[in-house]
N, C-alpha and C positions, 0 to 999 in steps of 0.2 A: 591200901588207902589211896583215894583219888588225888591226883596232883593238879594244881592250878597255877597258871601264870597270870598275874595282874599287870596290865600294861597301862601305866599312868598312876602317879603317886599323889594324887590330889584328894579332895574330900570324899569322892565316891570310893576310892581305895580304902580310906580310913573307915568308912561306914561298913564296907564289906568285911574288912579285917575284924571289926568288932562283932559282926554277926557270926563269922566263922569261929571266932574265939568262944562265943556263947554256946554254940551248938553245931558241931560238925565233925565229920571224920575226913574232911577235905584238907589236904596239906597245901599250904602256899609254897610252891616250888621256887618262885621268884617274883619280885616286884621290879618292873623295868620302867624307865622313863627317859625321854630324849633330852631332858634338861640336866646338864652336867652339875648344876648347883645342888641337885637333889641326890646325886650319887653318894653313897656312903651313909646318908641319913636313914633312920629306922622308922618304919611304919608298922604298927602291930607286931613289933618284935622282929620284923624282917628288914634286911638291909636293901635299900634301893640300888639297882645296878643299871649298867648301860644296855641299850637294846641289842647289842651284838651277841648277847647270851641267849637270844631267842631260840636258836636251834639246838641248844643243849638239852632240851626237854621234849623229846619226841612223843612221849606218851601223855603229856600234860594238856589239859584244856586251857584255853586262853579267854580272858575277859578284858575287853577294852574299856577302861574306867573313865570314860569321857562323856559328859552330858550332851554336848553339841554333836548332833548326828553328822553334820558336814565335816567336822574335825575328825570324827571317827572314820569317816570314809577316806579322808586323806591318810590317816594312820594305816588303814588296810592296804592302800596303794603302796605306801612305803614298805610295809612288811613284805609284800609280794615282790616289789621291784628291787628294793635295796638289799633285803635280807633273804629273799627267795623263800619266804615262809608260807607254808600251806595253812590256810585258815579253816580247814575242814573241822577243826575242834573248837571253833569259837562258840562261846556261850554268852547269853545276856545276863544281866543282873537278876532279872525276874526269874529266869530259869534256874539260876544258882540258888536264889532265895527259896523258891518252891521246893527244890530238891533238899535243901538243908532243913527246912521246917518239916517236911514230910517224914524225914528220917530221924527227927529228934525224939529221943526216947522220953525225955522229960515232958514234952508236950503230949505224947501218947498216954503216958501214965496219968497226967493231969486230967485228960479227957475221960479215961476209963474210971478214975476215982471220983470225979466230980459231976459228970454229966448224968442227969436224971431223965429217964425215958418215961413220959407220961402216957398212961393208957387212956387216950381220948380219941373219939371218932373224928373230931374236927381239927384240922391242922391250923396252927397259928400262922399268920402272915406278917413278916417283919420287913418293913420298908426302911432302907437306910437313907437317912438325910443327915449326913455327917455334921453339917453346920446348922442343924435345926431348921428354922424357917426364916433365917436371915439370908442376905446376899441375893442370889438371882433365880434363874429359871428352874433349875433342878429342885431347889427348895420349895418354890411356889407350886411346882407340879406335884411334889410329894404331898404337900398339905392338901391340895385340891382333890387328888385321887383318893387319899385316905379318908377325907371327910365324906366324899361321895360314896365310898364303899360302906362306911359306918351308917350313913343315912339310909342306905339300901338294905340295912339289916345284918351286915356282916359284923359279928361280935368278936372276931378273932384278929382284928387289925391292930398292929403296933408300929411305932416309929422309933428307930434306933438312931440316937443323935447325941452329940456332946452338949453340955450345958452352955448357955450363952444368953446374951441380951436380945431376946426375941420373944414375941408373943405366941403362946400356944393356944390354938382355938379350944373352946370349952369341950367340944366333942372328943378332942384328942388328949385332954389333960391327964386322964388315967391310963393312957395307952403309950406313954413315953417310956422308952428304955434308954437310960442315960449311960454313956460310955465316956471314959477319960479321953482327953485329947491325945492323939497318937504321938509317941516318940517315933519318928519316921523309921520304918523298917525294923523296929525292935521286936524281939520275942515277947517281952513283957506286955506290949500293947496287944499282940495277938492273943495272949492268955487272958487279958482283961476282957476282950471281946468274946472269947469263948465262954467266959463266966457269965457274960450278959445274955448269951443265947441259951445257955444250958437248961434253964427251967422252962423254955418255950417249945421244946421238942414234943412231937414232930412238928416241923415247920417248913415254910418256904421263905427264903430270904431274897429280897429284891434289891440288888446293888446298883450303884450308879458310877462307880469308879473301880479300876483294877488295883485295889489297895488292900490294907489289912482287913477291911470289912468284907472283902470277898474271900481272902485267904483263910480267915478264922473259921467261917462256917464250912469251908471245904475240908479243913483238917478234922472237924467233927464228922463230916461225911465219910472221910477215909476210914474212920472207926465204926461209924453207924450208917452205912450207905442207904438204908431204907428210911432213915429218920429225917432227912433234910434234902431239899432241892434248892438250887441256886439259879435265880433268873437275873440276868444283867441287862441294863439298858445302856446303850452306847450313844453318846450325845455328840461326838466329834468324828471327823473323817480325815484326820491328818495321818501322816506316815507314822509318827510317834505313838499316837493313840492306838492305831491298828497293831503296831508292833507289840505293845504291852498286852493287848488282848490275845494276840496269837501266842505270846509266851505263856499265857495262862489258859490256853484254849481247852485244856482238859477239865477246867473247873465248872463253867456254867452248864446247866442242863438246858438253858434256853437263852438265846441272844435276841434282844429286841433293839433294832436301830431306829433312830428318829426319822429316817428317810429310806425310801426304796433303794437309793444308791448305796447306802451302808449295807443293807441286806444283800444286795448283789455283790458288793465287794467282799463281804465275809464268805459267801458261798464260793466265790472265785479263789479265795485264799485257803479253801479246804474245809470250811465248816459245813457239816451236813445240812442240806436244805431244810430238812424237817426240824432242825433245831434253831432256825432263824426266821424272824418275821419283822415287820416294821410297823410303826405307829406314827400318828401325828398328834403332837401335844396340843390339847385344847386351850383356848384363850377367850377372853371377853370380846364378844363381837355382836353388834346389833344386827337384827335381820334386815332392817332398813335403816340406812344412815342418812342423816341430814347434814350436809356440809357444802361449802362453796369451793370454787377454784379461781385462780387468778387468770381470768379470761381476757382481761384488758391487757393488750400487748405492750402498753406503755408502762405497766407496773411490773417490777421484777418477778420472775417465776420463783416460787418458794421451794427450796430444797432442804430436806432434813436428814440427819444421821442420828441414830440412837444406838449406843453400845459402848463397850469398853474403849477408852481412848489410849490405845496401845499400838506399838509398832509391830510386835510379833502377832501373827494371825490377822489382826484387824487392819494393819497397814495404814496407820494414820499418816505415815510419810507419803503414801500415794494419794491420800485425801488432800494433802497440801498441794501436791502436783496437779491434782484435778482442779482445785481452786485456781491455781496459776494458769492452767489451760483454758478454763472458762473465761478468765480475765483477758487472756491473749486473744481468744476468739470473739471478744466483745459481746459475750452473752449476758443479758440482763438477768441477774439472779440475786436472791438473798438466801442465807443459810442459817439454820439453827442446829446446834450440836448438843445433844444430851448425853452425858456420860462423863466418867472420870477415869484416870489411869496414868501410867508412867509418862505418856506423851503430852499430858494436858498443858504443862508449863511451856513446852516447846511450841505447841499449837497456839497458845496465847501470845507468845513472843512473836511468832510469825504474823499473826493478825495485827498486833500492835505495830510491827515494823513496816507492814504494808498499808497501814492506816485503813484497815478493813473493819474497824469496830462497829460501824453503823450497818455494815453489810453482812457480817458473820457474827452471830450471837452465841457465846459459850454459856450454856445453862448449867454445866456441871451435872452431877447425878440428880435425877428427879425421881419423885415417888412413883411407884408403879401405877397408882391410881390416876396419875396425870398423863400416862402414856396415850390413851385414846384421844384426848384433846390435843396433845402434841402432834399426833399424826393427822388429825383433821385440819390442822393449820397448814400442813405441807401439801404441795402439789406433787412432789416427787420424793421418793425414798432412795437413798444411795447406800450401798454396802460394797466395799472394795476389798473385802477380806481374801486371804489366800485359801482359807478352808473354813468350813462350818460343818456341823452335823446336819442341821436344818435350822436356819436362822429364825429364831422366834421373833426377832425384831422385824424382819422382812414380812413375815406372816401377819404380825400385828399391824404393820403399816398398810398392807393390802386390805386387811379387814376394816380399816378406817378410811379406805378410798385413796390412799397415796399411790402413785404410779411407781413401781419398782424399777430402778436402773441399777443392776447389780452384777457382780462377777459370777462365773459359772461354778459356784460351790455346790456341795452335796445338797440335794433336795430341791433346788430352785426349779428344775424342769417339771417337778410334780405340780407346781402351782403357777408357773409363769409360761405362757406361750409367747415367744418372742414377737414383738411388733403387734401384739393383740391386747394383752393386759399388762404389758411391761417389756423390759428389754434385758437380755442376758448378754454380757460381754465376756471375752476371755479373761482368765485370771491375770491380774496386774495391768490390764489395758485401760488406763485412765484416759487415754486419747479417745478411744471408742466411747467411753462413758460420757466424756465431754460432748462428743458429737450427738449422742442420743439426747442429752439434756438440751443442747442447742436446738435440735429439731423440735422438741416439745415446747421450748420457749417461743419458737416462731410459728407453731401450730397449736395454739392454745385450745382449739376446739376438741383436740384429742384427749386432753386431760380428763374431762368429765366422762367421756366414753370409756377410756382405758381404766380409769379409777373405779367405775361401776363394775366393769368386768373383773377387775382384781378382787373387789369385795365379794362378788357373786361366786367366784371360784373357791375362796377360802372359808366362806361362811359355813357351809355344811361340815367342814372339817373342824370347826371351832367348838362344836357342841360337846359338852361334858357327858351327855347321855350316851352317845355312841362310843365314846372313849371308855365309859364305865362298863358297857357291855363287852367291849374288847378285853378289858382286864378281868372281868368275871370269867370269861372264857379261858384266858391264860391261866388264871389261878386254880381253876377247877380241872384242868386237863393235864397238869404236870405234877 
């Protein structure tokens, strides 16, 4: 029986203990935690102990049960420096989970007893859109590509989603496969998804997250390898997202990143080049746009931000610092912010405290149909995120003629040539961003020129027709 040390006695530890109790021949050798208040308490039937016991289990694997990767890095340093512990046997939660589920005899029995193999020439195609057609870009993309495929004559297109308060297009009404909302990381959820797929074999499943909707079809594939292919689209380029996909790298038959940067990163991390490609998500864009720019230098230049109003990833804290720097540099600007999130109230309080209500307008979340008009009002688009997959907001802004001034996140170099149709600044460098905005504010003649070039670069990439041909090729070749 394999032995495991769990380091950290919090919620992740509890979740893992529950999973191991459900289905595993893995024995928890010890649960360790640095907090003395937790010593002696029981989690999953095991008693929490002090870290000094770490070297008592030479043959055990170790899982650091902490969500924050920075904290995990600090723990690894302590294990090496304080306890002289060799981390060669460290495993991630995803690796453990995959191992547990693959070896679970109940799941195998369920698949062999319930999965029906249909003798049909045409494969079914299942696009996963977990939240249906609500929320954001992934859901909108799933709706658009599925409708386009159906209109093109594909009879075998289905959407796998949870039920919710969202409108299903008439073309897809009879093509919805509803699944229950997942109990995070539970075996019961995996079994429910297996049951939702079982009558659609043979099939291809197009996933958008490294979650149960990717694991469930893979477990079927382990039993019936010729009956199912798994294609996964990768929308983000953060360390955490890459780590999750690398933990599950044996699962997808094809990886599709939303930028060339993601494609290159995956290949560098060891994914076979023949299994990786990239795509650009289409969007509404007019071939010729009619809009104006704030060319009168006595009128404030118009700056826009559209996206989640959050600290993590989107760095609204740095957007606030950007505003402060623009004020300090005496740059004449106005700003509209479209979006909602955890930092919305803090942002509002900042605007109120600095008496910027007339200069900075908080719109909250706006309807997607309003996005083109929003960007046509802006001279400049800003995005100061730490990471993106390929920002749909930036591309939409460019398609409507706003000049991008953005951080060097994944994908931006595919669309922006610095100082030609926009500006790219280093990650986190709000000072450089303020300088570029200041330059445009004092050289208004460049707004129209750069805005037109921004539009002209992304317009060909916006068309659903070329995207449809891309997906028809992907779905027919794997």
